[in-house]
KOLMARRO-534717 format. One record per residue (C-alpha): residue in one letter; y, z, x; chain. Coordinates in Angstrom, 2 decimals. Layout:
BEGIN
{type: A&Y: Y&Z: Z&X: X&mol: A}
...
This chain:
BEGIN
{type: M&Y: -0.01&Z: 0.00&X: 0.01&mol: A}
{type: P&Y: 2.61&Z: 0.81&X: 2.72&mol: A}
{type: I&Y: 1.73&Z: -2.52&X: 4.37&mol: A}
{type: M&Y: 2.70&Z: -4.40&X: 1.19&mol: A}
{type: I&Y: 5.91&Z: -2.43&X: 0.86&mol: A}
{type: E&Y: 6.84&Z: -3.21&X: 4.45&mol: A}
{type: A&Y: 6.01&Z: -6.87&X: 3.90&mol: A}
{type: I&Y: 8.36&Z: -6.92&X: 0.91&mol: A}
{type: R&Y: 11.15&Z: -5.27&X: 2.86&mol: A}
{type: A&Y: 10.67&Z: -7.55&X: 5.85&mol: A}
{type: G&Y: 10.52&Z: -10.60&X: 3.60&mol: A}
{type: L&Y: 13.81&Z: -9.71&X: 1.95&mol: A}
{type: A&Y: 15.47&Z: -9.11&X: 5.31&mol: A}
{type: E&Y: 14.24&Z: -12.48&X: 6.59&mol: A}
{type: R&Y: 15.62&Z: -14.26&X: 3.52&mol: A}
{type: A&Y: 18.97&Z: -12.45&X: 3.56&mol: A}
{type: N&Y: 22.02&Z: -14.59&X: 2.94&mol: A}
{type: P&Y: 25.15&Z: -12.65&X: 4.04&mol: A}
{type: A&Y: 27.38&Z: -15.31&X: 2.49&mol: A}
{type: K&Y: 25.85&Z: -14.76&X: -0.98&mol: A}
{type: A&Y: 25.50&Z: -10.97&X: -0.80&mol: A}
{type: P&Y: 29.12&Z: -9.92&X: -1.57&mol: A}
{type: E&Y: 29.33&Z: -12.33&X: -4.47&mol: A}
{type: M&Y: 26.10&Z: -10.98&X: -5.98&mol: A}
{type: Q&Y: 27.26&Z: -7.40&X: -5.52&mol: A}
{type: R&Y: 30.60&Z: -8.11&X: -7.22&mol: A}
{type: Y&Y: 28.95&Z: -9.90&X: -10.15&mol: A}
{type: M&Y: 26.56&Z: -7.02&X: -10.74&mol: A}
{type: K&Y: 29.30&Z: -4.40&X: -10.16&mol: A}
{type: S&Y: 26.81&Z: -2.66&X: -7.92&mol: A}
{type: D&Y: 27.45&Z: 0.24&X: -5.55&mol: A}
{type: M&Y: 24.21&Z: -0.67&X: -3.80&mol: A}
{type: P&Y: 24.58&Z: -3.65&X: -1.43&mol: A}
{type: F&Y: 22.66&Z: -6.92&X: -1.74&mol: A}
{type: Y&Y: 20.75&Z: -8.89&X: 0.83&mol: A}
{type: G&Y: 21.86&Z: -12.07&X: -0.91&mol: A}
{type: V&Y: 18.28&Z: -13.08&X: -1.86&mol: A}
{type: Q&Y: 18.32&Z: -14.94&X: -5.16&mol: A}
{type: K&Y: 15.56&Z: -14.96&X: -7.75&mol: A}
{type: P&Y: 13.64&Z: -18.11&X: -6.66&mol: A}
{type: A&Y: 13.25&Z: -16.70&X: -3.16&mol: A}
{type: R&Y: 12.14&Z: -13.34&X: -4.55&mol: A}
{type: V&Y: 9.54&Z: -15.03&X: -6.75&mol: A}
{type: Q&Y: 8.19&Z: -16.90&X: -3.73&mol: A}
{type: L&Y: 8.10&Z: -13.66&X: -1.72&mol: A}
{type: A&Y: 6.09&Z: -11.97&X: -4.46&mol: A}
{type: R&Y: 3.59&Z: -14.83&X: -4.42&mol: A}
{type: E&Y: 3.17&Z: -14.42&X: -0.70&mol: A}
{type: V&Y: 2.83&Z: -10.66&X: -0.33&mol: A}
{type: L&Y: 1.61&Z: -9.04&X: -3.56&mol: A}
{type: E&Y: -2.02&Z: -8.03&X: -3.44&mol: A}
{type: P&Y: -4.52&Z: -6.15&X: -5.65&mol: A}
{type: L&Y: -3.78&Z: -2.45&X: -5.97&mol: A}
{type: E&Y: -5.57&Z: 0.50&X: -7.50&mol: A}
{type: R&Y: -3.75&Z: 2.08&X: -10.42&mol: A}
{type: D&Y: -2.30&Z: 5.05&X: -8.53&mol: A}
{type: A&Y: -1.18&Z: 2.76&X: -5.70&mol: A}
{type: W&Y: 0.58&Z: 0.51&X: -8.20&mol: A}
{type: F&Y: 2.57&Z: 3.44&X: -9.59&mol: A}
{type: A&Y: 3.34&Z: 4.66&X: -6.07&mol: A}
{type: T&Y: 4.43&Z: 1.22&X: -4.88&mol: A}
{type: V&Y: 6.83&Z: 0.70&X: -7.76&mol: A}
{type: R&Y: 8.35&Z: 4.13&X: -7.28&mol: A}
{type: A&Y: 8.63&Z: 3.79&X: -3.51&mol: A}
{type: L&Y: 10.37&Z: 0.41&X: -3.68&mol: A}
{type: W&Y: 12.67&Z: 1.72&X: -6.39&mol: A}
{type: H&Y: 13.65&Z: 5.16&X: -5.14&mol: A}
{type: E&Y: 13.77&Z: 4.30&X: -1.44&mol: A}
{type: A&Y: 15.78&Z: 1.13&X: -1.97&mol: A}
{type: T&Y: 18.85&Z: 0.57&X: 0.18&mol: A}
{type: Y&Y: 19.42&Z: -2.95&X: -1.17&mol: A}
{type: R&Y: 19.37&Z: -3.94&X: -4.82&mol: A}
{type: E&Y: 16.77&Z: -6.66&X: -4.28&mol: A}
{type: E&Y: 14.26&Z: -3.97&X: -3.31&mol: A}
{type: R&Y: 14.56&Z: -2.68&X: -6.85&mol: A}
{type: Y&Y: 14.17&Z: -6.19&X: -8.19&mol: A}
{type: M&Y: 10.93&Z: -6.41&X: -6.21&mol: A}
{type: A&Y: 9.83&Z: -3.07&X: -7.66&mol: A}
{type: L&Y: 10.21&Z: -4.70&X: -11.08&mol: A}
{type: A&Y: 8.28&Z: -7.72&X: -9.86&mol: A}
{type: V&Y: 5.41&Z: -5.44&X: -8.90&mol: A}
{type: L&Y: 5.76&Z: -3.66&X: -12.24&mol: A}
{type: A&Y: 5.33&Z: -6.89&X: -14.21&mol: A}
{type: D&Y: 2.93&Z: -8.89&X: -12.04&mol: A}
{type: R&Y: -0.18&Z: -10.24&X: -13.73&mol: A}
{type: R&Y: -2.45&Z: -8.59&X: -11.16&mol: A}
{type: Y&Y: -1.62&Z: -5.22&X: -12.64&mol: A}
{type: R&Y: -1.63&Z: -6.05&X: -16.35&mol: A}
{type: D&Y: -4.40&Z: -3.55&X: -17.07&mol: A}
{type: Y&Y: -2.19&Z: -0.70&X: -15.82&mol: A}
{type: R&Y: 0.66&Z: -1.50&X: -18.23&mol: A}
{type: D&Y: -0.52&Z: 0.72&X: -21.07&mol: A}
{type: L&Y: 1.01&Z: 3.72&X: -22.81&mol: A}
{type: D&Y: 0.35&Z: 5.85&X: -19.76&mol: A}
{type: A&Y: 2.92&Z: 3.71&X: -17.93&mol: A}
{type: L&Y: 5.62&Z: 4.51&X: -20.50&mol: A}
{type: P&Y: 7.05&Z: 7.48&X: -18.52&mol: A}
{type: L&Y: 7.50&Z: 5.13&X: -15.56&mol: A}
{type: Y&Y: 9.38&Z: 2.63&X: -17.71&mol: A}
{type: E&Y: 11.59&Z: 5.40&X: -19.07&mol: A}
{type: E&Y: 12.24&Z: 6.70&X: -15.57&mol: A}
{type: L&Y: 13.39&Z: 3.30&X: -14.33&mol: A}
{type: I&Y: 15.48&Z: 2.54&X: -17.41&mol: A}
{type: V&Y: 17.37&Z: 5.83&X: -17.19&mol: A}
{type: D&Y: 17.77&Z: 5.69&X: -13.43&mol: A}
{type: G&Y: 18.62&Z: 1.98&X: -13.34&mol: A}
{type: A&Y: 21.33&Z: 2.35&X: -15.98&mol: A}
{type: W&Y: 22.48&Z: -1.25&X: -15.84&mol: A}
{type: W&Y: 21.56&Z: -4.38&X: -17.75&mol: A}
{type: D&Y: 19.85&Z: -6.30&X: -14.94&mol: A}
{type: F&Y: 17.23&Z: -3.57&X: -14.52&mol: A}
{type: V&Y: 17.02&Z: -2.33&X: -18.09&mol: A}
{type: D&Y: 16.64&Z: -5.68&X: -19.80&mol: A}
{type: E&Y: 13.85&Z: -6.77&X: -17.48&mol: A}
{type: I&Y: 11.84&Z: -3.67&X: -18.38&mol: A}
{type: A&Y: 12.72&Z: -3.50&X: -22.08&mol: A}
{type: C&Y: 12.06&Z: -7.15&X: -22.86&mol: A}
{type: G&Y: 8.95&Z: -7.31&X: -20.71&mol: A}
{type: P&Y: 6.55&Z: -4.41&X: -20.09&mol: A}
{type: L&Y: 8.07&Z: -2.13&X: -22.72&mol: A}
{type: G&Y: 8.06&Z: -4.71&X: -25.51&mol: A}
{type: A&Y: 4.52&Z: -5.70&X: -24.61&mol: A}
{type: L&Y: 3.35&Z: -2.21&X: -25.66&mol: A}
{type: L&Y: 4.16&Z: -2.91&X: -29.29&mol: A}
{type: P&Y: 3.06&Z: -2.02&X: -31.87&mol: A}
{type: E&Y: 1.76&Z: 1.17&X: -30.23&mol: A}
{type: V&Y: 5.15&Z: 2.07&X: -28.80&mol: A}
{type: A&Y: 7.02&Z: 1.66&X: -32.11&mol: A}
{type: P&Y: 7.44&Z: 5.44&X: -32.72&mol: A}
{type: V&Y: 8.93&Z: 5.83&X: -29.25&mol: A}
{type: L&Y: 11.45&Z: 3.02&X: -29.87&mol: A}
{type: R&Y: 12.53&Z: 4.67&X: -33.09&mol: A}
{type: E&Y: 13.06&Z: 7.91&X: -31.17&mol: A}
{type: W&Y: 14.94&Z: 6.16&X: -28.38&mol: A}
{type: S&Y: 17.25&Z: 4.46&X: -30.88&mol: A}
{type: T&Y: 19.06&Z: 7.78&X: -31.39&mol: A}
{type: D&Y: 18.87&Z: 9.01&X: -27.81&mol: A}
{type: E&Y: 22.02&Z: 10.14&X: -25.99&mol: A}
{type: D&Y: 21.22&Z: 7.69&X: -23.18&mol: A}
{type: L&Y: 22.74&Z: 4.33&X: -24.08&mol: A}
{type: W&Y: 20.21&Z: 2.40&X: -21.97&mol: A}
{type: K&Y: 17.29&Z: 3.87&X: -23.91&mol: A}
{type: R&Y: 19.07&Z: 2.94&X: -27.11&mol: A}
{type: R&Y: 19.68&Z: -0.59&X: -25.82&mol: A}
{type: S&Y: 16.03&Z: -0.83&X: -24.83&mol: A}
{type: S&Y: 14.88&Z: 0.14&X: -28.32&mol: A}
{type: I&Y: 17.01&Z: -2.63&X: -29.83&mol: A}
{type: I&Y: 16.08&Z: -5.47&X: -27.47&mol: A}
{type: A&Y: 12.42&Z: -4.66&X: -26.88&mol: A}
{type: Q&Y: 11.34&Z: -7.43&X: -29.28&mol: A}
{type: V&Y: 13.53&Z: -10.32&X: -28.17&mol: A}
{type: R&Y: 10.56&Z: -12.25&X: -26.73&mol: A}
{type: R&Y: 8.12&Z: -11.52&X: -29.55&mol: A}
{type: K&Y: 9.21&Z: -14.36&X: -31.85&mol: A}
{type: A&Y: 6.92&Z: -14.48&X: -34.91&mol: A}
{type: E&Y: 5.30&Z: -11.20&X: -33.88&mol: A}
{type: T&Y: 8.61&Z: -9.38&X: -34.25&mol: A}
{type: D&Y: 8.54&Z: -6.30&X: -36.47&mol: A}
{type: F&Y: 11.88&Z: -6.92&X: -38.16&mol: A}
{type: A&Y: 11.77&Z: -3.61&X: -40.00&mol: A}
{type: L&Y: 11.40&Z: -1.81&X: -36.69&mol: A}
{type: M&Y: 14.18&Z: -3.87&X: -35.13&mol: A}
{type: T&Y: 16.62&Z: -3.06&X: -37.90&mol: A}
{type: A&Y: 15.56&Z: 0.60&X: -37.87&mol: A}
{type: C&Y: 16.55&Z: 0.73&X: -34.20&mol: A}
{type: I&Y: 19.80&Z: -1.14&X: -34.90&mol: A}
{type: E&Y: 20.81&Z: 1.05&X: -37.85&mol: A}
{type: P&Y: 21.90&Z: 4.24&X: -35.98&mol: A}
{type: N&Y: 23.80&Z: 2.06&X: -33.49&mol: A}
{type: R&Y: 25.72&Z: -0.32&X: -35.77&mol: A}
{type: G&Y: 28.94&Z: 1.68&X: -35.41&mol: A}
{type: D&Y: 28.66&Z: 2.23&X: -31.67&mol: A}
{type: R&Y: 31.67&Z: 0.99&X: -29.74&mol: A}
{type: E&Y: 29.77&Z: 0.52&X: -26.47&mol: A}
{type: F&Y: 29.75&Z: -3.15&X: -25.43&mol: A}
{type: F&Y: 26.14&Z: -3.08&X: -24.23&mol: A}
{type: I&Y: 24.96&Z: -1.74&X: -27.59&mol: A}
{type: R&Y: 26.97&Z: -4.25&X: -29.63&mol: A}
{type: K&Y: 25.75&Z: -7.09&X: -27.47&mol: A}
{type: A&Y: 22.17&Z: -5.87&X: -27.76&mol: A}
{type: I&Y: 22.34&Z: -5.86&X: -31.54&mol: A}
{type: G&Y: 23.56&Z: -9.42&X: -31.62&mol: A}
{type: W&Y: 20.98&Z: -10.56&X: -29.08&mol: A}
{type: A&Y: 18.10&Z: -8.97&X: -30.94&mol: A}
{type: L&Y: 19.12&Z: -10.49&X: -34.25&mol: A}
{type: R&Y: 19.77&Z: -13.91&X: -32.67&mol: A}
{type: S&Y: 16.31&Z: -13.93&X: -31.12&mol: A}
{type: Y&Y: 14.71&Z: -13.35&X: -34.53&mol: A}
{type: A&Y: 16.95&Z: -15.93&X: -36.15&mol: A}
{type: W&Y: 14.96&Z: -18.63&X: -34.37&mol: A}
{type: V&Y: 11.99&Z: -17.52&X: -36.48&mol: A}
{type: E&Y: 13.51&Z: -16.26&X: -39.71&mol: A}
{type: P&Y: 17.15&Z: -17.43&X: -39.97&mol: A}
{type: D&Y: 17.47&Z: -16.51&X: -43.64&mol: A}
{type: A&Y: 16.38&Z: -12.92&X: -42.95&mol: A}
{type: V&Y: 18.95&Z: -12.53&X: -40.20&mol: A}
{type: R&Y: 21.70&Z: -14.13&X: -42.26&mol: A}
{type: A&Y: 20.88&Z: -11.83&X: -45.18&mol: A}
{type: Y&Y: 20.94&Z: -8.79&X: -42.90&mol: A}
{type: C&Y: 24.35&Z: -9.77&X: -41.53&mol: A}
{type: D&Y: 25.66&Z: -10.30&X: -45.05&mol: A}
{type: T&Y: 24.54&Z: -6.89&X: -46.26&mol: A}
{type: H&Y: 25.30&Z: -4.71&X: -43.24&mol: A}
{type: E&Y: 28.58&Z: -4.00&X: -41.52&mol: A}
{type: L&Y: 28.38&Z: -5.16&X: -37.93&mol: A}
{type: A&Y: 30.86&Z: -5.22&X: -35.08&mol: A}
{type: P&Y: 32.41&Z: -8.70&X: -34.73&mol: A}
{type: L&Y: 30.62&Z: -9.18&X: -31.39&mol: A}
{type: S&Y: 27.25&Z: -8.28&X: -32.88&mol: A}
{type: R&Y: 27.71&Z: -10.56&X: -35.88&mol: A}
{type: R&Y: 28.98&Z: -13.46&X: -33.79&mol: A}
{type: E&Y: 26.03&Z: -13.20&X: -31.42&mol: A}
{type: A&Y: 23.52&Z: -12.80&X: -34.26&mol: A}
{type: L&Y: 24.69&Z: -15.95&X: -36.05&mol: A}
{type: K&Y: 25.48&Z: -18.02&X: -32.95&mol: A}
{type: N&Y: 22.65&Z: -20.49&X: -33.46&mol: A}
{type: I&Y: 22.42&Z: -20.56&X: -37.27&mol: A}
{type: G&Y: 26.01&Z: -20.27&X: -38.47&mol: A}
{type: E&Y: 27.29&Z: -18.39&X: -41.48&mol: A}
């Protein structure tokens, strides 16, 4: 396991682009510096160095890359390990505390959305009670996660669950919550536009949320 971690760190350092790094850091409003390694290069690195791991080693690798990171791309690679197909059997309800840990600690959309829309959403329907609980949590990133967890589920979306998670947040003035509401509704509008239009007509939404929800189907 340490060998794989060192290979990831070395691979990022080798691919560093100092010209890109400041721009990436500014865009992400990150206190943590960047190497300047963009996503295609990180995907290629993952293909080259990720290897089979036992369950405990998988947890330990994700946490080590995340908590010991000195560059933001190390955390992106932690998420790559988290979501890699080699470890799909480990992404069960027992992994939920890890997801929560990374969401709360990450506390920014680039980390949170990757977890919420991927491994977290994939736990549905079993994780539905947790999402309902998170929808009223003090932590805005857990609330955002509860709202957007289904954006990739298309026809498998539990619309009642989605709206239940939206409901306690409709009046929230936080940009990332309003945007999440619109994104979640817009994603379902590809499947059931009439249901989304009806929801928007019968519920008071922030202008941003409504605009995003109806972006692809109109009023």
